[in-house]
C-alpha atoms as one frame of an Amber mdcrd trajectory, in Angstrom:
protein
  39.137 -20.331  39.579  35.102 -19.693  39.379  35.244 -22.456  42.204  37.525
 -20.639  44.426  35.473 -17.377  43.781  32.302 -19.151  44.894  34.303 -20.906
  47.653  35.582 -17.850  49.087  32.013 -16.078  48.881  29.926 -19.102  50.432
  32.609 -19.177  53.011  32.404 -15.436  54.203  28.778 -15.728  54.424  28.430
 -18.946  56.306  31.011 -17.250  58.717  28.610 -14.182  59.487  25.413 -16.797
  59.584  26.910 -18.686  62.287  27.358 -15.647  64.436  23.979 -14.800  63.898
  24.449 -11.575  61.798  22.048 -11.198  58.734  23.597  -9.424  55.666  22.420
  -6.779  53.929  23.983  -7.589  50.658  24.411 -10.773  48.479  27.905 -11.725
  48.125  29.024 -12.395  44.718  32.150 -13.409  43.025  35.469 -13.010  44.843
  38.110 -10.684  42.978  41.129 -13.207  43.266  43.615 -10.821  41.714  43.504
  -8.730  44.544  43.854 -11.497  47.378  47.020 -11.243  49.358  48.237  -7.571
  48.358  46.182  -5.873  51.481  44.953  -7.241  54.730  41.287  -7.078  53.017
  39.480  -9.760  50.605  37.360  -8.038  47.647  33.923  -9.304  46.710  31.273
  -8.128  44.191  27.865  -8.018  45.855  24.334  -6.903  45.786  22.283  -4.821
  47.845  19.152  -6.523  49.370  16.857  -3.499  49.592  17.357  -1.644  45.984
  19.335  -4.467  44.117  22.099  -1.706  43.526  25.889  -3.065  42.866  28.359
  -3.003  45.424  31.688  -3.830  46.642  32.759  -5.643  50.008  35.755  -5.528
  51.572  36.087  -8.294  54.059  38.412  -8.735  57.027  38.450 -11.735  59.092
  40.887 -11.759  62.183  40.521 -15.484  62.618  42.474 -16.207  59.380  46.164
 -16.748  59.730  47.983 -14.042  61.416  45.620 -11.451  60.838  44.449 -10.809
  64.617  47.481  -8.124  64.751  46.253  -6.111  62.131  42.389  -6.081  63.311
  43.446  -2.240  64.563  44.287  -1.365  61.008  40.936  -2.685  59.855  38.983
  -0.736  62.514  41.278   2.403  61.520  40.485   2.286  57.605  36.602   1.833
  58.574  36.671   4.636  60.981  38.340   7.351  58.336  36.345   5.802  55.404
  32.933   6.980  57.559  33.930  10.545  58.216  36.365  11.528  55.041  33.785
  12.218  51.977  35.472  13.576  49.022  34.687  12.900  45.380  37.830  11.191
  44.754  37.745   8.929  47.639  36.035   5.639  47.829  32.431   6.122  48.757
  31.453   4.484  52.151  27.894   2.677  51.847  27.296   0.414  54.800  29.203
  -2.076  57.375  28.583  -5.265  59.038  30.803  -5.623  61.816  31.754  -8.108
  64.750  34.434  -8.735  67.354  36.583 -10.472  64.865  35.189  -9.487  61.128
  34.312  -6.311  59.312  32.243  -6.109  56.124  32.684  -2.505  54.676  30.293
  -1.935  52.030  31.469   0.524  49.251  30.403   1.736  45.805  31.122  -0.864
  42.848  34.490  -0.928  42.191  37.316  -2.685  40.965  41.104  -2.780  42.053
  43.074  -0.589  39.689  45.841  -3.366  38.853  42.898  -5.080  37.382  41.639
  -2.702  35.165  45.209  -1.764  34.013  45.507  -5.173  32.751  42.191  -4.476
  30.546  44.273  -1.769  28.629  41.501   0.625  27.962  41.079   2.665  25.254
  43.249   6.145  25.006  45.207   4.873  28.111  47.957   7.248  28.220  45.130
  10.114  28.897  43.119   7.893  31.178  46.520   7.324  33.259  47.093  11.084
  33.367  43.868  11.635  34.178  43.730   9.183  37.139  46.770  10.509  38.316
  45.000  13.807  38.624  42.449  12.337  40.602  44.885  10.660  42.753  46.734
  13.841  43.492  43.400  16.014  44.143  42.682  13.533  46.741  45.865  13.608
  48.339  45.954  17.432  48.469  42.287  17.172  50.339  43.871  14.569  52.885
  47.154  16.346  53.578  45.950  20.106  53.356  42.413  19.544  54.655  42.307
  16.678  56.705  45.637  17.448  58.171  46.913  14.004  58.014  48.701  11.623
  56.231  47.553   8.561  53.987  50.625   6.539  54.688  49.793   3.738  51.990
  49.704   5.422  48.852  49.803   2.524  45.921  48.150   0.912  42.970  46.835
  -1.513  45.646  45.197   1.342  47.267  43.463   2.998  43.971  40.282   1.737
  42.785  38.237   1.798  39.688  34.669   2.822  39.687  32.249   2.055  36.745
  32.781   5.057  35.185  36.337   5.038  35.241  37.258   7.732  37.788  40.199
   6.695  40.104  38.857   6.423  44.005  41.687   6.659  46.580  41.195   3.948
  49.418  43.520   1.903  51.915  43.068   4.285  54.620  44.510   1.726  56.837
  47.477   4.008  58.218  45.685   7.426  57.802  46.327   9.339  60.729  46.212
  12.908  61.861  49.570  14.084  62.403  48.655  15.723  65.910  48.071  12.067
  67.245  51.226  10.686  68.976  49.460   7.145  69.309  48.310   6.864  65.773
  48.790   3.395  64.021  50.869   4.989  61.127  53.467   5.414  63.746  53.425
   2.024  65.772  51.638  -0.541  62.928  53.026   0.937  59.779  55.193  -2.235
  59.475  52.069  -4.383  59.145  51.099  -3.665  55.977  52.108  -6.164  53.400
  55.067  -4.951  50.998  55.554  -1.738  53.191  59.185  -1.559  52.857  58.725
  -1.345  48.944  56.727   1.927  49.182  58.413   3.674  52.049  60.174   6.711
  52.071  64.435   6.772  52.657  63.434   8.340  56.210  60.905   5.520  57.012
  63.626   3.074  55.722  66.362   4.507  57.935  64.555   5.413  61.022  61.368
   3.580  61.108  57.701   4.896  60.934  57.878   6.825  64.035  60.415   9.118
  61.936  57.550  10.742  60.126  56.367  12.418  63.623  59.188  14.666  63.164
  58.729  15.200  59.248  56.156  17.139  57.280  52.841  15.517  56.927  53.176
  15.227  53.202  56.884  13.596  53.036  55.930  10.125  52.859  52.991  10.640
  50.834  54.810  12.916  48.200  57.357   9.954  48.103  54.747   7.209  47.312
  53.354   9.545  44.870  56.294   9.455  42.825  56.428   5.645  43.063  53.048
   4.948  41.817  53.960   7.396  38.741  56.691   5.336  38.082  54.741   1.942
  38.606  51.844   3.143  36.203  53.927   4.409  33.100  56.685   1.243  33.541
  54.787  -1.540  34.825  57.596  -4.291  33.977  60.356  -2.270  35.729  61.307
  -2.422  39.165  60.583   0.180  41.737  63.555   2.724  42.072  65.269   2.126
  45.652  64.499   4.401  48.189  68.168   4.741  49.057  69.168   6.013  45.517
  71.158   9.395  45.192  70.621   9.655  41.691  67.040  10.088  39.400  65.788
   6.978  38.415  65.097   6.249  34.472  62.520   8.148  32.933  61.352   4.991
  30.909  57.735   5.659  29.494  56.908   8.553  31.501  55.690  11.586  29.389
  58.395  14.416  29.131  56.020  16.878  30.523  55.534  14.745  33.779  59.316
  13.700  34.116  60.708  16.953  35.770  57.680  16.868  38.518  58.118  13.324
  38.912  61.497  13.737  40.051  60.982  16.269  42.672  58.512  14.014  44.171
  61.401  11.446  44.641  64.036  14.084  46.001  65.894  12.709  48.987  65.670
  16.071  50.657  62.393  16.111  52.361  62.554  19.878  52.464  63.166  20.192
  48.206  60.423  17.483  47.957  57.554  18.635  45.886  53.971  18.223  48.013
  50.823  16.326  46.581  49.236  19.953  46.554  52.195  21.613  44.742  52.447
  18.855  41.963  48.741  19.471  41.394  49.200  23.237  40.942  52.077  22.625
  38.607  49.892  20.409  36.427  47.029  22.721  36.140  49.101  25.634  35.116
  48.841  26.643  31.794  50.220  24.359  29.458  50.794  22.032  32.118  50.136
  18.152  31.767  46.646  18.088  33.552  45.409  21.192  31.845  45.948  19.770
  28.165  44.537  16.336  29.080  41.078  15.802  27.103  39.616  13.867  29.830
  40.482  16.487  32.614  39.500  19.002  30.324  36.005  17.350  29.761  35.427
  16.716  33.462  35.987  20.145  34.263  33.666  21.819  31.599  30.938  19.155
  32.579  31.531  20.518  36.258  31.267  23.745  35.150  28.420  23.286  32.515
  25.643  25.354  34.400  27.799  28.252  35.219  29.550  28.320  31.850  28.882
  30.772  28.728  27.091  30.091  25.416  30.576  30.053  23.743  32.129  27.726
  26.510  29.272  25.177  26.064  29.218  24.868  22.517  32.863  24.315  22.510
  32.675  21.977  25.280  29.633  19.874  22.931  31.699  20.136  20.162  34.592
  18.533  21.743  32.413  15.694  23.165  31.075  15.315  19.618  34.332  15.071
  18.160  36.136  13.037  20.664  33.837  10.566  21.778  35.055   7.835  20.041
  38.475   8.161  21.619  37.274   8.088  24.955  37.355   4.959  27.412  33.765
   3.444  26.785  33.244   3.424  30.792  34.115   7.083  31.024  31.761   8.031
  27.942  28.956   5.897  29.468  28.800   6.172  33.299  30.480   9.815  33.849
  29.925  11.973  30.686  26.414  10.791  29.789  24.796  11.084  33.234  26.418
  14.637  33.556  24.627  15.650  30.493  21.873  14.260  31.602  21.939  16.487
  34.347  22.933  19.564  32.455  19.842  18.689  30.372  17.246  19.545  33.199
  18.238  23.369  32.836  19.745  23.634  29.462  17.467  25.828  27.850  18.736
  27.336  24.776  21.233  24.480  24.661  18.610  21.438  25.080  18.337  21.062
  20.978  22.101  20.580  20.650  22.431  18.349  24.496  19.784  16.031  23.536
  21.074  14.799  20.267  24.770  14.369  21.823  23.051  12.396  24.397  21.232
  10.089  22.189  24.400   9.786  20.372  26.416   8.530  23.069  23.639   6.495
  24.371  24.094   4.354  21.253  27.027   2.586  22.794  24.998   1.872  26.068
  24.405  -2.018  26.805  20.859  -2.965  26.627  20.866  -4.062  30.107  21.970
  -0.606  31.582  19.801   1.190  28.735  16.574   1.876  31.047  18.441   3.162
  33.850  21.221   5.087  32.184  18.914   6.640  29.167  15.402   6.096  29.509
  14.909   7.016  32.831  16.382  10.290  33.148  15.028  11.368  29.625  11.625
  10.396  31.042  11.939  12.594  33.863  12.678  15.399  32.145   9.177  15.442
  30.752   8.284  17.079  34.012  10.381  20.057  33.540   8.749  23.358  32.715
  11.589  24.237  30.458  10.047  25.056  27.042  13.435  24.223  25.490  13.939
  20.807  27.182  10.333  19.870  26.104  10.980  20.796  22.609  14.056  18.870
  22.260  12.346  15.611  23.821   9.674  15.854  21.268  11.961  16.442  18.076
  14.058  13.579  19.079  11.089  11.318  20.265  11.643   9.062  17.397  14.936
   8.067  18.270  14.006   6.775  21.400  10.292   5.714  21.331  10.708   2.158
  20.367  12.612   1.312  23.374   9.538   3.240  25.910   7.279   0.271  27.269
   3.730   1.164  27.992   4.027   1.802  31.604   6.400   4.562  31.179   4.433
   6.216  28.622   1.044   5.905  30.540   2.257   6.735  34.031   5.478   8.981
  33.412   5.267  10.939  29.868   1.535  11.096  29.234   0.508  13.536  32.393
   3.421  15.953  31.667   2.984  15.608  27.660  -0.787  16.447  27.500  -0.006
  19.905  28.874   1.811  20.884  25.643  -1.763  20.916  23.849  -2.779  23.854
  25.682   0.347  25.832  25.868   0.246  29.221  24.915   3.302  28.874  22.571
   2.199  27.373  18.890   5.481  25.357  18.355   4.992  23.363  21.341   1.379
  22.512  20.873   2.367  21.282  17.254   5.155  19.559  18.454   2.676  17.638
  20.687   0.447  16.611  18.023   2.933  15.477  16.042   4.242  13.437  18.517
   1.252  11.294  19.472   2.098   9.240  16.444   5.167   7.378  17.918   3.768
   6.723  21.343   0.137   6.022  20.345   0.240   2.059  20.203   1.433   2.497
  23.869  -1.473   4.434  25.078  -3.907   2.746  27.204  -7.624   2.766  25.890
  -8.729   4.846  28.201  -6.174   7.352  27.410  -6.734   6.923  23.563 -10.769
   6.923  23.410 -11.152   9.983  26.073  -8.041  12.239  26.998  -6.549  12.089
  23.599  -9.899  12.553  21.724 -10.908  15.805  23.846  -7.325  17.355  23.125
  -7.441  16.929  19.465 -10.876  18.274  19.600  -9.433  21.452  21.208  -6.567
  21.417  18.304  -8.916  20.972  15.267 -10.070  24.807  16.371  -6.201  26.156
  16.910  -5.756  29.486  15.360  -2.606  27.969  13.513  -3.556  26.146  10.174
  -0.649  23.691  10.453  -1.667  22.333  13.792  -5.395  21.884  12.385  -4.230
  19.688   9.843  -1.836  17.603  11.147  -4.592  16.938  13.799  -6.562  15.773
  10.762  -3.789  13.806   9.788  -3.045  12.254  13.171  -6.766  11.272  13.435
  -6.637   9.259  10.069  -3.450   7.530  11.333  -5.259   6.601  14.862  -8.502
   5.620  13.528  -7.741   1.803  13.286  -6.628   1.921  17.217  -9.910   3.730
  18.377 -12.747   1.739  19.728 -15.786   1.004  17.608 -17.764   3.504  19.390
 -15.284   6.366  19.157 -14.893   5.566  15.656 -18.786   6.079  14.945 -18.933
   9.361  17.242 -15.492  11.062  15.767 -14.431  10.159  12.711 -17.192  11.505
  10.499 -17.717  14.996  12.535 -13.569  15.468  12.803 -13.329  14.780   9.150
 -15.618  17.323   8.222 -14.628  19.809  10.295 -11.160  19.427   8.403 -12.954
  19.417   4.984 -14.738  22.699   6.047 -11.444  24.102   7.090 -10.623  27.560
   5.619  -7.086  26.430   4.942  -6.578  24.656   1.588  -4.227  21.790   3.259
  -6.384  21.044   5.871  -9.315  20.428   3.551  -7.101  18.042   1.626  -5.936
  16.289   4.883  -9.571  15.752   5.771 -10.354  14.412   2.303  -7.100  11.870
   2.515  -8.300  10.970   6.028 -11.599   9.997   4.695  -9.871   7.706   2.147
  -7.567   6.394   4.505 -10.693   5.274   6.954 -12.553   3.974   4.400 -12.665
   0.646   5.746 -13.925   1.596   9.083 -17.222   3.383   7.688 -20.591   1.342
   7.278 -22.209   1.786   4.029 -24.919   3.920   5.800 -22.642   6.552   7.018
 -20.750   6.834   3.792 -24.120   7.345   2.086 -25.580   9.608   4.600 -22.802
  11.293   6.493 -19.664  10.981   4.112 -20.726  11.603   0.488 -22.722  14.725
   1.536 -19.624  16.119   2.948 -17.397  15.177   0.066 -19.739  17.112  -2.276
 -18.936  20.395  -0.940 -15.495  20.342  -2.150 -15.914  19.083  -5.513 -16.466
  22.779  -6.378 -13.910  24.103  -4.138 -12.013  27.098  -5.213  -8.734  25.208
  -5.216  -7.886  22.741  -7.740  -5.779  20.777  -5.528  -8.814  20.182  -3.147
 -11.060  19.343  -5.836  -8.623  16.618  -7.507  -8.321  14.869  -4.396 -12.084
  15.375  -3.804 -12.826  13.557  -6.733 -10.791  10.877  -5.812 -12.280  10.493
  -2.516 -15.773  10.346  -3.832 -15.021   7.685  -6.590 -13.642   5.590  -3.881
 -16.647   5.860  -1.726 -19.299   5.174  -4.436 -17.294   2.173  -5.776 -17.705
   1.219  -2.320 -20.997   1.608  -2.215 -21.610   0.133  -5.733 -19.615  -2.852
  -4.204 -22.624  -3.003  -1.209 -25.460  -2.354  -3.438 -24.594  -5.485  -5.471
 -25.276  -7.905  -2.096 -28.724  -5.962  -1.121 -32.086  -7.232  -2.171 -34.016
  -5.875  -5.040 -36.788  -4.485  -2.441 -37.275  -4.551   1.147 -39.306  -7.478
   2.390 -42.746  -6.520   3.707 -42.916  -6.415   7.583 -39.096  -6.584   8.667
 -36.567  -3.662   8.898 -34.058  -3.138   6.221 -30.505  -3.325   7.132 -27.910
  -2.431   4.676 -25.063  -5.309   5.050 -21.519  -4.468   4.976 -20.555  -8.167
   2.990 -17.314  -7.915   0.522 -18.007  -7.677  -2.869 -16.146  -9.366  -6.020
 -12.605 -10.148  -5.130 -11.314  -8.204  -7.707 -13.264  -4.960  -6.963 -12.435
  -5.445  -3.645  -8.612  -5.758  -3.924  -8.863  -2.638  -5.938 -10.526  -0.883
  -3.118  -8.487  -2.084  -0.614  -5.638  -0.728  -2.886  -7.163   2.519  -2.979
  -7.402   2.768   0.439  -4.273   1.428   1.267  -2.768   4.028  -1.270  -4.416
   6.915   0.691  -3.325   5.651   4.135   0.216   5.501   3.022   0.207   8.835
   1.952  -1.356   9.961   4.863   0.879   8.167   6.775   4.003   9.941   5.010
   2.523  13.660   4.920   2.449  16.231   7.524   2.933  19.902   7.195   4.630
  22.271   9.420   4.253  25.972   8.754   5.887  26.889  11.985   9.406  27.878
  12.463  10.054  25.093  15.100  12.162  27.586  16.994  11.348  29.076  20.636
  11.752  33.111  21.106  13.903  33.954  24.017  10.608  35.362  25.311   8.654
  31.996  24.847  11.577  30.549  26.983  11.174  32.912  30.089   7.866  31.130
  31.237   7.575  27.476  31.619   5.098  24.849  30.478   2.262  24.890  32.294
   3.023  28.500  34.174  -0.030  30.021  32.456  -3.642  29.784  33.317  -5.620
  27.545  30.946  -7.633  30.559  30.392  -4.858  32.200  28.438  -4.834  29.664
  25.763  -5.031  31.143  22.244  -8.955  31.657  21.640 -10.548  28.973  19.222
 -10.251  30.079  15.368 -13.435  30.314  13.734 -12.325  27.866  10.974 -15.732
  26.579   9.281 -16.018  27.896   5.964 -19.723  27.088   6.042 -22.456  27.950
   7.837 -23.775  25.715  10.582 -27.138  25.581   8.912 -25.875  23.812   5.521
 -28.155  21.051   4.383 -24.728  19.136   3.986 -24.193  19.194   7.954 -23.330
  15.597   9.316 -26.261  13.881  11.140 -24.618  12.501  14.078 -27.537  12.849
  16.383 -30.934  11.350  16.361 -33.527  13.138  14.452 -36.185  11.297  16.007
 -37.201  14.069  18.432 -37.026  16.790  15.707 -39.758  14.563  13.511 -42.381
  15.173  16.065 -43.705  18.443  15.072 -43.825  17.344  11.758 -45.588  14.274
  12.556 -48.743  15.892  14.053 -51.084  18.082  11.662 -50.829  21.199  12.695
 -54.670  22.318  11.166 -57.138  21.244  13.460 -60.182  19.548  12.046 -63.397
  19.047  13.861 -64.359  15.637  15.239 -67.006  13.768  17.265 -65.555  13.458
  20.297 -65.290  16.292  22.745 -62.053  15.753  24.397 -60.264  15.915  20.965
 -61.935  19.309  20.105 -60.693  20.588  23.312 -57.197  19.501  22.176 -57.278
  20.508  19.111 -56.165  24.456  19.181 -53.512  23.807  21.507 -51.880  20.947
  19.842 -48.821  22.935  18.545 -48.090  24.279  21.816 -47.964  20.745  23.409
 -45.966  19.439  20.892 -43.321  22.454  21.385 -43.017  21.703  24.838 -42.751
  17.944  24.531 -40.326  18.127  21.778 -38.410  20.868  23.918 -38.244  18.377
  26.664 -36.970  15.286  24.856 -34.508  17.356  22.915 -33.002  18.535  26.285
 -33.076  14.992  27.884 -31.649  13.088  24.831 -28.921  15.704  24.103 -27.704
  16.252  27.406 -25.497  13.365  27.277 -25.173  12.683  23.471 -22.066  10.733
  23.959 -22.912   8.679  26.794 -20.312  10.374  28.611 -17.439   8.268  27.483
 -15.415  10.798  25.329 -16.247  14.452  25.855 -16.312  16.432  28.600 -19.340
  17.863  29.342 -17.970  20.685  30.833 -16.009  21.461  28.047 -18.654  21.389
  25.186 -16.615  24.010  23.141 -13.966  21.706  22.501 -15.676  18.507  21.189
 -17.487  17.737  17.759 -20.713  18.204  19.210 -21.003  20.664  16.225 -21.392
  18.323  13.797 -23.809  16.165  15.725 -27.236  18.162  14.661 -28.535  17.847
  11.457 -31.612  19.110   9.253 -35.203  17.672  10.355 -36.290  14.671   8.585
 -39.796  14.124   7.510 -40.781  11.399   9.660 -43.896   8.991   8.191 -47.015
   9.761  10.420 -48.541   6.202  11.484 -51.595   4.913  12.931 -52.306   1.798
  14.610 -54.438  -0.667  12.754 -57.778  -1.669  14.158 -57.228  -5.665  13.316
 -53.702  -6.695  13.908 -51.954  -4.042  15.894 -48.977  -3.687  13.464 -47.388
   0.032  12.301 -49.569   0.775   8.753 -49.227   3.256   6.132 -49.306   7.026
   6.744 -52.694   8.514   7.365 -54.167  11.109   4.767 -54.759  14.783   5.809
 -58.105  14.559   7.169 -57.112  13.181  10.539 -57.951  14.521  13.805 -55.218
  16.474  15.318 -53.313  15.660  18.434 -55.505  16.384  21.630 -53.616  18.630
  24.288 -52.693  16.771  27.607 -54.639  18.057  30.977 -51.280  18.304  33.102
 -49.169  21.796  32.957 -46.176  19.581  32.965 -44.371  18.119  30.098 -45.379
  14.225  29.794 -42.844  11.404  29.521 -42.440   9.307  26.799 -44.813   6.268
  26.970 -43.667   3.093  25.866 -45.571   1.991  22.370 -47.127  -1.129  23.296
 -50.323  -1.904  21.093 -53.504  -3.197  22.062 -55.741  -5.480  19.960 -58.788
  -3.687  20.943 -59.945  -0.369  20.137 -62.640   2.059  20.698 -64.905   2.486
  17.902 -64.034   6.081  18.290 -62.637   7.477  14.865 -58.937   7.024  13.980
 -56.804   9.285  16.014 -53.801  10.116  13.983 -50.395  10.001  15.816 -46.443
   9.441  16.128 -44.519   7.091  17.440 -45.033   8.965  20.800 -48.406   7.714
  20.916 -50.367   8.996  24.018 -52.615   5.559  24.213 -52.738   3.762  27.560
 -51.862  -0.101  27.314 -54.593  -0.706  29.384 -57.880   1.324  27.782 -59.295
   1.404  24.565 -59.880   5.081  24.935 -57.647   8.078  24.439 -56.948  10.435
  27.191 -58.868  13.911  27.016 -57.885  16.555  29.073 -60.749  18.329  31.478
 -62.158  21.320  29.542 -62.365  23.241  32.829 -58.659  23.034  33.490 -57.070
  24.768  30.717 -53.343  25.047  30.916 -50.394  26.325  29.468 -47.233  24.033
  29.326 -44.511  24.968  31.970 -41.019  26.115  31.060 -38.133  23.413  31.065
 -35.575  23.864  33.293 -31.986  23.959  31.109 -29.423  22.014  32.143 -26.620
  23.847  30.252 -23.907  24.980  33.002 -25.015  22.420  35.262 -22.412  20.268
  36.995 -22.440  16.517  36.726 -24.042  16.086  40.250 -26.732  18.927  39.506
 -27.640  17.249  36.432 -28.073  14.021  38.046 -30.330  15.256  40.881 -32.444
  17.135  38.006 -32.940  13.938  36.402 -34.258  12.468  39.556 -36.483  15.317
  40.123 -37.976  15.151  36.841 -38.535  11.501  36.925 -40.644  12.057  40.401
 -42.835  14.837  38.557 -43.498  12.380  35.572 -44.589   9.465  38.234 -46.765
  12.176  39.896 -48.129  13.334  36.316 -49.131  10.184  35.256 -50.911   9.073
  38.487 -52.836  12.336  38.007 -53.764  11.441  34.049 -54.997   8.089  35.610
 -56.980   9.483  37.986 -58.229  12.239  35.750 -59.083   9.316  32.851 -60.796
   7.138  35.587 -63.245  10.394  36.582 -64.098  10.875  32.841 -64.697   7.118
  32.372 -67.079   7.198  35.353 -69.085  10.605  34.420 -69.433   8.961  30.816
């Protein structure tokens, strides 16, 4: 059988290729059961341009004695092109030659084949199908003023959705056309006498000219009903004077059926009248569940809330009794369309959609479910967005990375700044489900900026969930992001005024304990945790002691692998090697327990309901300035000695490195600079503080124009005293700090701040007295004398232009300008030094 199908497909394709015609589709299997019942051969096919599934009706006049039927095929093509109706076979394309026709339509199968499959709920499905055929016939007779003339099982086709489509337009003719093919070529249709009315049997097809346009179609509709319900019985004789037996025809349908076969044309019921009888109160169409569902779906947008709820309840309770194709390809797409403007009914629609989609084959899941759902993220309707986020767990595992990054994230991120707190909270909670499918750029940049804002939200539950989310995301972040974000973010949570936010911060510290270096734990984590050991809430204190115990054990483990004393001439590095196996196992279990508790705990104090006022405006309709103001959530001042040291303190240590009380020395240059050391240090420190903190995050995490939303508040720390060093006259290495009897730092000659020179040491120094200096030494690399300012040119340091508020381009221009000024000042200093040397 497969061989015959493939042979027919190859023959049809070869025929067109010989004529030089390129097919816009690829022919598939031939429907063998349809062969010989009409003038057409039917093939499954796939369009080449979009890979959509279609059907192709092929007519070849060169086969057998079909040349006389060519006008019928061309009449079918002409009518199919011009008649558009939901219940009529949908025309897509055509390839036509002198003797062949290839009509491309939507993918269908013959009704005769569908009847053999015995779909679930067959009686309801048959009645619903008759409703569609009667609707199409009424349209042809009333609106088109035409006669179909070929209504039979072989002229009806079934789409993927289970809908019946009327085809077989070979004889369709307008009643006003005296030369219509209906009157002249009706006898060329295969088995035409079996379906012809008594008037045609007696006087031929031309007799229809004098009869109403519905005469033949009404009679054929009656025969169709009989053949559908009694497939094993022969058709009633067209010359019978008594009604045929009822057989399996439903009682409610039998009376209208007899009127369709009335021998008296004037007493015969028209297809339109038959349709009205079925649609009347208590009629066989009105009470059909499939008809009611289709009508409810088509009128869903205009229905009241009560009618919508009743329809959704019916779908939920009766969906298992519907034919699978009807559910998957008709109900599901209709509900997807309704969900786009569902508003308040979205929370009820989406669960039903996901319930019905459980029956969708994997091959169709993307096109039927995921594709439409992903597009709904672009909808500004808050009810729709809330429903999508609440049920994200039911379809998140089926999303791929491309969908999440390109289609979901650009719209989802608008929820972080929505003015409705419920949307903001649902957005934060949804990130856990899609985080594994976010790109590194989004995860380490865009998302962290949004979470920085969320940590200052006015809703406590949002701040708490943000801390929990960061604890879960930490292993997925880059190493650089972890070092810059985790400690400041968890610190902010620990200092939150909301008790559960503080607990979440402590749990997050423990869950991420394996990600911290020993030095970070000792200098950054433990000082923060110590605050909560005396917290006013017992819940916080208990968790604080557990967290403190965990990190102390980690540090004890690390200390066992450290040397007893630092080696001379080398820099000590705290190693992060693993300790004894037993201790390590205990610590891992402790951290894993915290991670598990963190993953299973989230707080939501919001009602999860959108008020009618919230639904009146869409997502993104408000200006970003209208977003809720950042709440002051830190319970301790920023000058706390336990603030996290997330930024280098080398700049602030300059002022402490230089003595402030001048001492008389032998060098005149040193005397001149002694009285102004403090001013120079202030100026020098101000410049480097601004330069090194302008982009402290290296531009890889936070938006430089959104400083209020990042974790920069946790990057400053109290100034640490840096030991004062001097240059040894013998070996040029860093030595012990000098005593208090050292010479103060000289004031430079230039009015502008100096650049930081490289600490290149020379082995030959001037026999002058020692000059105490910080690591920002002002000694030149090519001279053994310190730079002395000209006493005749006392100067005051110039103000430093602040780059706060500048754009990235302006900052870049300002930095370039400063570099050029530094070069000029260095040249001036060297020139002044040479002059002093010559005068000496």
